[in-house]
KEKOLBA-646573 format. One record per residue (C-alpha): x, y, z. Coordinates in Angstrom, 1 decimal, padded with zeros to 4 digits. Layout:
NODE     east    north       up
NODE        X        Y        Z
...
//
This chain:
NODE     east    north       up
NODE    105.8    041.6    130.6
NODE    106.0    037.9    130.6
NODE    104.3    035.5    133.1
NODE    105.3    032.2    134.7
NODE    102.7    030.2    132.9
NODE    104.1    026.7    132.0
NODE    107.3    027.6    133.9
NODE    108.7    025.7    136.8
NODE    111.7    026.7    138.8
NODE    114.1    023.7    139.2
NODE    116.9    025.1    141.3
NODE    117.8    028.0    143.4
NODE    120.6    030.2    142.1
NODE    123.1    029.8    144.9
NODE    122.9    025.8    145.0
NODE    124.3    025.1    141.6
NODE    127.9    023.6    141.5
NODE    130.2    022.2    138.9
NODE    128.6    018.8    139.6
NODE    125.4    020.2    137.9
NODE    127.5    020.8    134.5
NODE    125.3    019.5    131.6
NODE    122.0    019.9    133.4
NODE    119.2    022.1    132.0
NODE    118.0    024.3    134.9
NODE    115.1    026.9    135.4
NODE    115.9    029.6    137.9
NODE    114.0    032.8    139.0
NODE    115.4    036.0    140.8
NODE    116.6    039.6    140.7
NODE    119.3    041.1    138.3
NODE    122.2    042.0    140.6
NODE    124.0    043.5    137.5
NODE    124.2    043.2    133.8
NODE    127.4    043.4    131.9
NODE    127.0    044.1    128.0
NODE    130.2    043.4    126.1
NODE    128.7    043.8    122.7
NODE    128.4    040.1    121.4
NODE    128.5    038.9    125.0
NODE    126.3    039.7    127.8
NODE    126.6    038.4    131.4
NODE    123.8    038.7    134.1
NODE    124.3    038.1    137.7
NODE    121.1    036.6    138.9
NODE    120.2    036.8    142.8
NODE    117.8    034.9    144.8
NODE    118.0    034.2    148.6
NODE    120.5    031.5    148.3
NODE    123.1    033.5    146.2
NODE    124.3    034.6    142.9
NODE    124.7    032.8    139.7
NODE    126.0    034.0    136.3
NODE    123.7    033.9    133.3
NODE    125.4    034.0    129.9
NODE    124.2    035.1    126.5
NODE    126.4    035.3    123.1
NODE    125.7    035.9    119.5
NODE    124.5    032.3    119.1
NODE    121.8    033.1    121.5
NODE    118.2    033.7    119.9
NODE    117.8    037.3    118.8
NODE    114.7    038.0    120.9
NODE    116.4    036.6    124.0
NODE    119.7    038.4    123.3
NODE    117.7    041.8    122.9
NODE    115.8    041.1    126.1
NODE    119.0    040.3    128.0
NODE    120.4    043.7    126.7
NODE    117.3    045.6    128.2
NODE    117.9    044.1    131.7
NODE    118.8    046.6    134.6
NODE    119.5    046.1    138.2
NODE    116.6    044.7    140.3
NODE    114.5    043.6    137.3
NODE    112.9    040.4    138.1
NODE    113.4    037.5    135.6
NODE    112.9    033.8    135.1
NODE    115.5    031.9    133.0
NODE    116.1    028.4    131.6
NODE    119.5    027.3    130.2
NODE    122.5    024.8    130.4
NODE    124.9    024.7    133.3
NODE    128.4    024.7    132.0
NODE    131.9    025.3    133.4
NODE    133.0    029.0    133.4
NODE    136.1    029.8    131.4
NODE    136.8    032.7    133.9
NODE    136.2    031.2    137.4
NODE    136.0    033.2    140.6
NODE    136.1    032.1    144.5
NODE    134.3    035.2    145.5
NODE    130.8    033.4    145.1
NODE    130.0    029.8    145.8
NODE    128.8    029.4    142.1
NODE    132.0    030.7    140.7
NODE    133.0    027.5    138.8
NODE    129.9    027.5    136.6
NODE    127.6    029.6    134.6
NODE    124.1    029.2    132.9
NODE    123.8    029.5    129.2
NODE    120.3    030.8    128.7
NODE    117.9    029.5    126.2
NODE    114.7    031.0    127.4
NODE    114.3    034.3    129.3
NODE    111.2    035.9    130.7
NODE    111.0    039.4    132.0
NODE    108.6    039.2    135.0
NODE    108.8    042.8    136.3
NODE    110.8    046.1    135.7
NODE    112.3    048.2    138.6
NODE    113.2    051.6    139.2
NODE    116.6    052.5    140.1
NODE    116.8    051.7    143.9
NODE    117.7    054.5    146.4
NODE    120.7    052.5    147.3
NODE    122.7    049.7    145.9
NODE    121.7    046.1    147.0
NODE    125.0    044.8    148.0
NODE    126.7    043.4    151.0
NODE    128.0    045.8    153.6
NODE    125.9    048.6    152.3
NODE    127.0    052.0    153.2
NODE    123.6    053.4    152.9
NODE    122.3    055.5    155.8
NODE    120.4    053.3    158.3
NODE    117.2    055.5    158.1
NODE    117.2    055.2    154.3
NODE    117.6    051.4    154.6
NODE    114.7    051.1    157.1
NODE    112.5    053.4    155.0
NODE    112.9    051.0    152.1
NODE    113.3    047.8    154.2
NODE    111.7    045.5    151.6
NODE    114.9    046.5    149.5
NODE    117.4    046.3    152.4
NODE    115.9    042.7    153.0
NODE    117.2    041.7    149.6
NODE    120.8    042.1    150.6
NODE    122.6    038.8    151.2
NODE    123.7    039.6    154.7
NODE    120.2    040.5    155.7
NODE    118.8    037.3    154.2
NODE    121.3    035.2    155.9
NODE    120.4    036.9    159.2
NODE    116.7    036.2    158.9
NODE    117.4    032.7    157.8
NODE    119.5    032.2    160.8
NODE    116.6    033.4    162.9
NODE    114.3    030.7    161.3
NODE    116.9    028.0    162.0
NODE    117.1    029.1    165.7
NODE    113.3    029.0    166.2
NODE    113.0    025.7    164.5
NODE    115.6    024.1    166.6
NODE    113.9    025.6    169.7
NODE    110.6    024.0    168.7
NODE    112.3    020.5    167.9
NODE    114.2    020.5    171.1
NODE    111.7    021.6    173.5
NODE    109.1    019.2    171.8
NODE    111.4    016.5    172.3
NODE    111.9    017.3    176.0
NODE    108.2    017.2    176.6
NODE    107.1    020.8    176.3
NODE    103.9    021.8    174.6
NODE    103.7    025.0    172.6
NODE    100.6    027.0    174.0
NODE    099.7    030.3    172.8
NODE    098.7    032.9    175.4
NODE    096.5    036.1    174.7
NODE    097.8    039.1    172.9
NODE    094.9    041.2    174.4
NODE    095.2    041.1    178.2
NODE    094.9    043.0    181.4
NODE    097.3    046.2    182.3
NODE    099.2    045.3    185.5
NODE    101.6    048.3    185.5
NODE    104.8    047.1    187.5
NODE    107.9    048.1    185.6
NODE    107.8    049.1    181.9
NODE    104.7    050.8    180.6
NODE    101.9    049.0    178.8
NODE    100.7    049.6    175.3
NODE    096.9    050.1    175.7
NODE    094.2    049.0    173.3
NODE    090.8    050.5    173.5
NODE    087.7    048.4    173.3
NODE    084.8    049.5    171.0
NODE    082.4    047.1    172.9
NODE    083.5    048.3    176.4
NODE    083.5    051.9    176.0
NODE    086.2    053.6    178.3
NODE    087.9    050.3    179.1
NODE    091.2    049.1    177.6
NODE    093.3    045.9    177.0
NODE    097.0    045.9    177.4
NODE    099.5    044.2    175.0
NODE    101.5    041.8    177.1
NODE    105.0    042.7    178.3
NODE    105.5    039.1    178.8
NODE    103.3    035.9    179.0
NODE    104.4    035.7    182.7
NODE    101.1    035.4    184.5
NODE    099.5    033.2    181.8
NODE    102.4    030.8    181.9
NODE    102.2    030.5    185.6
NODE    098.4    029.8    185.4
NODE    099.2    027.1    182.8
NODE    101.3    025.4    185.6
NODE    098.3    025.4    187.9
NODE    096.3    024.1    185.1
NODE    098.5    020.9    184.9
NODE    100.6    021.9    181.8
NODE    103.9    021.0    183.3
NODE    106.2    022.0    180.6
NODE    105.1    025.0    178.6
NODE    106.8    026.6    175.5
NODE    106.1    029.6    173.2
NODE    107.7    031.9    170.6
NODE    106.0    034.8    172.3
NODE    105.5    038.4    171.0
NODE    105.9    041.0    173.8
NODE    105.5    044.8    173.9
NODE    107.0    047.5    176.1
NODE    106.2    051.3    175.9
NODE    109.6    052.2    177.0
NODE    111.5    055.5    176.8
NODE    114.0    055.8    174.0
NODE    116.9    053.5    174.3
NODE    119.4    052.5    171.7
NODE    119.0    049.1    170.1
NODE    115.6    048.4    171.9
NODE    112.5    047.5    170.2
NODE    108.8    048.3    171.6
NODE    107.8    044.9    170.3
NODE    110.2    041.9    170.5
NODE    110.3    038.1    170.6
NODE    110.9    035.7    173.6
NODE    111.6    032.0    173.6
NODE    109.3    031.7    176.5
NODE    109.3    028.7    178.9
NODE    107.8    027.4    182.1
NODE    108.3    024.2    184.1
NODE    106.8    022.5    187.1
NODE    108.4    020.2    189.8
NODE    111.9    021.2    188.7
NODE    114.6    023.2    190.6
NODE    117.1    025.7    189.3
NODE    119.7    023.2    188.6
NODE    117.3    021.0    186.6
NODE    115.9    024.0    184.6
NODE    119.6    025.3    183.8
NODE    120.5    021.9    182.6
NODE    117.8    021.8    180.1
NODE    118.7    025.1    178.9
NODE    122.1    024.2    178.4
NODE    121.1    021.2    176.3
NODE    119.2    023.8    174.1
NODE    122.0    026.2    173.8
NODE    124.6    023.5    173.1
NODE    122.3    022.1    170.2
NODE    121.6    025.5    168.6
NODE    125.3    026.6    168.6
NODE    126.1    023.2    167.0
NODE    123.5    023.0    164.4
NODE    123.6    026.7    163.3
NODE    127.2    027.6    163.7
NODE    129.0    024.1    164.1
NODE    130.3    025.3    167.5
NODE    130.6    022.8    170.3
NODE    129.6    024.5    173.5
NODE    131.1    023.1    176.6
NODE    128.5    022.2    179.4
NODE    127.9    022.7    182.1
NODE    128.1    026.5    182.1
NODE    130.0    028.4    184.8
NODE    127.7    029.7    187.6
NODE    128.4    033.1    189.5
NODE    126.3    034.7    192.5
NODE    125.2    038.1    191.6
NODE    127.2    039.8    194.2
NODE    130.4    037.8    193.0
NODE    129.7    039.1    189.4
NODE    129.4    042.7    190.5
NODE    132.4    042.7    192.7
NODE    134.8    041.2    190.0
NODE    133.3    042.5    186.9
NODE    130.9    045.5    188.0
NODE    128.2    044.1    185.9
NODE    125.3    041.3    186.4
NODE    126.1    040.4    182.7
NODE    129.9    040.2    182.6
NODE    131.8    039.5    179.4
NODE    134.3    036.7    180.4
NODE    136.4    036.8    177.3
NODE    138.9    039.1    179.0
NODE    140.3    040.0    182.5
NODE    140.6    043.6    183.8
NODE    138.7    042.5    187.0
NODE    137.7    045.0    189.7
NODE    139.6    045.0    192.9
NODE    138.4    046.7    196.1
NODE    141.0    048.9    197.7
NODE    138.6    050.4    200.2
NODE    140.5    048.9    203.2
NODE    143.7    050.3    201.9
NODE    142.6    054.0    201.6
NODE    139.8    054.3    204.3
NODE    142.2    056.1    206.6
NODE    144.3    057.9    204.0
NODE    144.6    061.7    203.7
NODE    143.1    061.9    200.3
NODE    139.5    062.7    200.7
NODE    138.7    061.7    197.2
NODE    139.4    058.1    198.2
NODE    138.7    058.2    202.0
NODE    135.4    060.1    201.6
NODE    133.4    057.5    199.7
NODE    134.5    054.9    202.1
NODE    133.4    056.9    205.1
NODE    130.0    057.5    203.4
NODE    129.4    053.8    203.0
NODE    130.7    053.4    199.4
NODE    133.8    052.1    198.1
NODE    137.0    052.5    196.1
NODE    137.9    050.0    193.5
NODE    140.3    049.7    190.6
NODE    141.1    047.8    187.4
NODE    144.6    047.1    186.0
NODE    144.9    047.1    182.3
NODE    147.7    044.6    181.9
NODE    150.1    045.9    179.2
NODE    147.9    049.0    178.6
NODE    150.2    051.7    179.4
NODE    151.7    052.0    175.9
NODE    148.1    052.1    174.4
NODE    146.9    054.9    176.8
NODE    148.8    058.0    176.8
NODE    147.7    060.9    179.1
NODE    145.3    062.4    176.4
NODE    143.4    059.1    176.1
NODE    143.4    058.6    179.9
NODE    141.5    062.0    180.1
NODE    139.0    060.7    177.7
NODE    138.5    057.6    179.8
NODE    137.8    060.1    182.7
NODE    135.1    061.7    180.6
NODE    133.7    058.4    179.7
NODE    133.2    057.1    183.4
NODE    131.5    060.5    184.2
NODE    128.6    059.4    181.9
NODE    128.0    056.6    184.4
NODE    127.9    059.2    187.2
NODE    131.5    058.8    188.6
NODE    132.9    062.1    189.7
NODE    136.4    061.2    188.0
NODE    139.0    058.7    187.2
NODE    142.2    058.3    189.3
NODE    145.1    056.4    187.7
NODE    148.8    055.2    187.6
NODE    150.6    054.5    184.4
NODE    153.8    052.3    184.8
NODE    155.7    052.7    181.4
NODE    159.2    051.9    180.4
NODE    160.5    052.0    184.2
NODE    158.9    055.2    185.1
NODE    155.7    055.7    186.9
NODE    153.1    058.9    186.6
NODE    150.0    059.0    188.7
NODE    147.2    061.4    189.3
NODE    146.9    060.6    193.0
NODE    150.2    059.2    194.2
NODE    151.5    062.5    195.7
NODE    148.4    062.5    198.1
NODE    149.1    059.2    199.6
NODE    152.2    057.7    201.6
NODE    154.8    055.5    200.0
NODE    153.3    052.5    201.8
NODE    149.7    053.2    200.7
NODE    150.8    053.6    197.0
NODE    152.8    050.4    197.2
NODE    149.8    048.5    198.8
NODE    147.4    049.6    196.0
NODE    149.9    048.6    193.3
NODE    150.3    045.2    195.0
NODE    146.6    044.6    195.2
NODE    146.4    045.6    191.6
NODE    149.1    043.1    190.7
NODE    150.6    046.0    188.5
NODE    153.9    045.7    186.9
NODE    155.9    047.7    184.4
NODE    153.6    048.2    181.2
NODE    150.2    048.3    183.2
NODE    147.7    050.9    183.6
NODE    145.8    051.2    186.9
NODE    142.5    053.0    186.9
NODE    140.5    053.8    190.0
NODE    136.9    055.0    190.8
NODE    135.6    055.9    194.2
NODE    132.0    056.9    195.1
NODE    129.6    057.0    198.0
NODE    127.4    054.4    196.0
NODE    128.7    051.0    195.1
NODE    126.2    051.2    192.2
NODE    128.2    054.0    190.6
NODE    131.6    052.4    191.1
NODE    130.5    049.1    189.7
NODE    128.7    050.7    186.7
NODE    131.6    053.1    185.9
NODE    134.3    050.3    186.1
NODE    132.1    047.8    184.4
NODE    131.6    049.9    181.5
NODE    135.3    051.0    181.5
NODE    136.8    047.5    181.3
NODE    134.5    046.7    178.3
NODE    135.3    050.0    176.6
NODE    139.0    049.6    177.0
NODE    138.6    046.0    175.6
NODE    136.9    047.4    172.5
NODE    139.6    050.0    172.0
NODE    142.3    047.4    172.4
NODE    140.5    045.0    169.9
NODE    140.8    042.1    172.1
NODE    137.2    040.8    171.7
NODE    136.8    037.7    169.7
NODE    133.4    037.4    168.5
NODE    133.8    033.5    167.9
NODE    134.9    033.0    171.5
NODE    131.5    032.1    173.3
NODE    131.6    032.4    177.0
NODE    128.4    031.5    178.8
NODE    127.7    032.1    182.3
NODE    124.8    031.7    184.6
NODE    124.4    034.6    187.1
NODE    122.4    033.5    190.2
NODE    121.1    034.8    193.5
NODE    120.1    038.2    192.3
NODE    118.8    040.7    194.9
NODE    114.9    040.3    195.4
NODE    114.5    043.9    195.4
NODE    116.4    047.1    194.1
NODE    115.8    050.8    195.3
NODE    114.3    053.2    192.8
NODE    115.4    056.7    193.1
NODE    112.7    057.7    190.8
NODE    109.9    055.9    192.7
NODE    111.6    056.4    196.2
NODE    110.8    052.7    197.0
NODE    112.0    049.2    196.7
NODE    111.0    047.6    193.5
NODE    111.2    044.0    192.3
NODE    114.6    043.5    190.4
NODE    113.0    040.9    188.1
NODE    109.2    040.8    188.9
NODE    107.0    040.3    191.8
NODE    106.2    036.6    191.2
NODE    110.0    035.7    192.0
NODE    110.5    033.5    195.0
NODE    113.1    034.5    197.6
NODE    116.0    032.2    198.6
NODE    114.8    029.8    201.1
NODE    117.1    031.0    203.7
NODE    115.9    034.6    203.0
NODE    112.4    034.1    203.2
NODE    112.3    036.0    206.6
NODE    114.0    039.0    205.0
NODE    111.4    039.6    202.5
NODE    109.6    042.4    204.8
NODE    112.2    043.0    207.3
NODE    115.6    043.2    205.4
NODE    114.7    043.9    201.7
NODE    118.2    045.2    200.9
NODE    119.8    041.9    201.7
NODE    117.0    039.4    200.5
NODE    118.1    037.1    197.6
NODE    116.0    035.7    194.9
NODE    115.9    032.4    193.3
NODE    116.6    034.1    190.0
NODE    119.1    033.5    187.3
NODE    120.2    035.0    184.0
NODE    122.0    033.3    181.3
NODE    124.8    035.7    179.9
NODE    126.9    035.3    176.7
NODE    129.8    037.8    176.1
NODE    128.4    040.6    178.0
NODE    124.8    040.1    176.7
NODE    121.9    038.9    178.8
NODE    120.4    036.2    176.7
NODE    117.7    035.4    179.0
NODE    116.5    035.5    182.7
NODE    114.1    033.5    184.8
NODE    113.5    032.3    188.3
NODE    111.7    029.9    190.6
NODE    108.3    031.6    191.2
NODE    106.3    032.0    194.4
NODE    103.6    029.3    194.5
NODE    101.8    029.9    197.6
NODE    099.1    032.9    198.1
NODE    100.6    033.8    201.6
NODE    104.1    034.2    200.1
NODE    102.9    036.1    197.1
NODE    101.0    038.4    199.5
NODE    104.1    039.1    201.4
NODE    106.0    040.0    198.1
NODE    103.2    042.3    197.1
NODE    103.2    043.9    200.6
NODE    107.2    044.4    200.3
NODE    106.5    046.3    197.2
NODE    104.0    048.6    198.9
NODE    100.9    047.3    196.9
NODE    097.8    047.6    198.9
NODE    095.4    044.6    199.4
NODE    092.9    046.4    197.4
NODE    095.5    046.9    194.4
NODE    096.6    043.2    194.9
NODE    092.9    042.1    194.3
NODE    092.3    044.6    191.5
NODE    095.6    043.8    189.6
NODE    096.6    040.4    190.6
NODE    093.6    038.8    192.1
NODE    093.2    036.1    189.3
NODE    096.7    034.9    190.2
NODE    096.7    035.0    193.9
NODE    093.2    033.2    193.9
NODE    094.3    030.6    191.6
NODE    097.2    029.7    194.0
NODE    094.4    028.7    196.6
NODE    093.6    025.7    194.4
NODE    097.0    023.9    194.5
NODE    099.9    025.5    192.8
NODE    102.9    023.3    192.0
NODE    106.4    024.4    192.5
NODE    107.4    026.0    189.2
NODE    109.9    028.1    187.5
NODE    110.7    029.3    184.0
NODE    113.0    031.3    181.7
NODE    112.6    033.6    178.7
NODE    115.3    034.2    176.1
NODE    115.4    037.3    174.0
NODE    115.2    035.7    170.7
NODE    116.3    039.0    168.9
NODE    119.5    039.0    171.1
NODE    120.3    035.4    170.5
NODE    119.9    035.7    166.8
NODE    122.1    039.1    166.9
NODE    125.1    037.3    168.6
NODE    124.8    034.1    166.3
NODE    124.3    035.9    163.0
NODE    127.3    038.2    164.0
NODE    125.0    041.2    163.4
NODE    125.9    044.6    164.8
NODE    122.2    045.4    166.0
NODE    119.2    043.5    166.8
NODE    117.5    045.6    163.9
NODE    119.5    043.4    161.5
NODE    117.8    040.2    162.6
NODE    114.2    041.5    162.7
NODE    112.5    041.6    159.3
NODE    110.7    044.9    160.0
NODE    112.0    046.7    163.1
NODE    111.2    049.9    164.6
NODE    113.6    053.1    164.9
NODE    114.7    054.4    168.3
NODE    111.6    056.5    168.8
NODE    109.4    053.4    168.3
NODE    108.2    054.5    164.8
NODE    108.1    052.6    161.6
NODE    109.7    054.6    158.9
NODE    108.6    052.1    156.0
NODE    104.8    052.1    157.0
NODE    105.1    055.7    158.5
NODE    103.3    054.8    161.7
NODE    102.1    055.5    164.3
NODE    099.9    057.8    162.7
NODE    096.6    059.7    163.3
NODE    093.2    058.0    162.6
NODE    090.0    059.5    161.5
NODE    087.4    061.1    163.9
NODE    084.8    058.2    163.1
NODE    087.3    055.5    164.4
NODE    087.8    057.5    167.7
NODE    084.1    058.1    168.1
NODE    083.6    054.4    167.8
NODE    086.1    053.8    170.6
NODE    084.6    056.7    172.7
NODE    088.0    058.4    172.8
NODE    088.8    062.1    172.4
NODE    092.3    063.2    171.6
NODE    094.3    066.4    171.8
NODE    096.0    066.7    168.3
NODE    099.7    067.4    168.6
NODE    102.1    068.9    166.0
NODE    103.5    065.8    164.2
NODE    107.3    065.4    164.2
NODE    109.5    064.0    161.7
NODE    110.8    060.7    162.9
NODE    113.7    060.6    160.5
NODE    114.8    064.1    161.8
NODE    114.7    062.7    165.4
NODE    117.3    059.9    164.6
//
């Protein structure tokens, strides 16, 4: 095996162009493929910038030619040679006009045959790719995605530095304050029986930094949540985390719009128009059935509760009488695309969101078919179609339920599913939206109590401060989310900055005075020493990178992600540890039968 002594790489493979013809260059990389045509050998050499063709012929020194003949896919080589114009050009690669005629060749490492081909758009099973992630990361699309992530974080650091933010690290080992997702716990050897927690976010630390006088804080923060199995979620993730003092919502949003405008221009050369549209939470739910609506298409929800509340069809009148609602979406021009069998499948789809069923009217080629029309009067049917704005060629879909949350969720998901099936979503059409005025609290069926919709440090709207204890269902928060094409990129709020209001918020959540001091005393006590008005926001860096890289999953923009059950197939963890380690930590465990993480996927 050769070495790199007295060798210096002069160029990256993908950077060479026809203007470099006549130069002697030195390259390093992996063999993508080798083609031996007898007296002529071609090798495609790959590094993180792309491919370039190396050429060898019968005038090449015999030892170099023989070494080239021995090369196989994924061998690691270093080559020096002359850049020259190719006889047979190709526009499939950026270096397709040139090749490098090799005069020196070093074999740095051999490679076994990889378990899958290192090519773009690999058809290899996801679990196989993750098991051999170091090979998967050699693929050009993966390297481009990781490079995009680097660009975004660099721009974030530059932009926020220019706007007066200080990058400050906060602890990874912190206090467990369970309120929301479960903490990952870390035992302490020097404090037997006691545990640290890995941070779900730097929330409390960044608020304390505001009290410390650092009025603009920024961090690329690692966060951890021990959540139940959910698709496309990671137990550890990264936030672009921010906090600011002496600013209101409008000023915070303006700073963030400047960041997003810059990052989209520098990474994608896309001019984002600012200011972004803003929409109260209730309007978003009523119009789109979602607090992260995709604005690239219509199919908006229309409430028809007033039209059907007294009708004789209990499927419609019943939900309204029970305090719920009946709403519809009109799929303009959708009748032809959705015959009866497809409509039945849409009915099964909404049931996954707890809807009891899907009512429909299909107006196609002058005739009207409906699942409910015969149960209503002619006037009631006409009023529904008028409210829908329906015309020939349209498909009207209706959901009713005793709970508005079910109607919103079912129709909100249905409009997005239909848009996907109609293939009308343009991934290069970027529609930003601020969703504001979220509810302060939401009812949890599991906990049988109100819980903070964002977190317990969010301030109520000034005009709703009196509702925080007396009218929780209608108390709005000074919270805001930034949404792009149906994906929540980040969320934030103006924070509570007085101990009195913070204690009220804890009281509203049913947290006792003793628990307040035990779990949050450090923050409440700090507020007594002069807390400035402050607020912040945290972007999900993984989600932002996914959208900007055009990746199908956040796994594709994370170098070493976990699978759905939070295990790492490549490192084979989590794993058992030996008894001595447990004894040192004063921990006893019950050994469970180990499952196969690959089989669970």
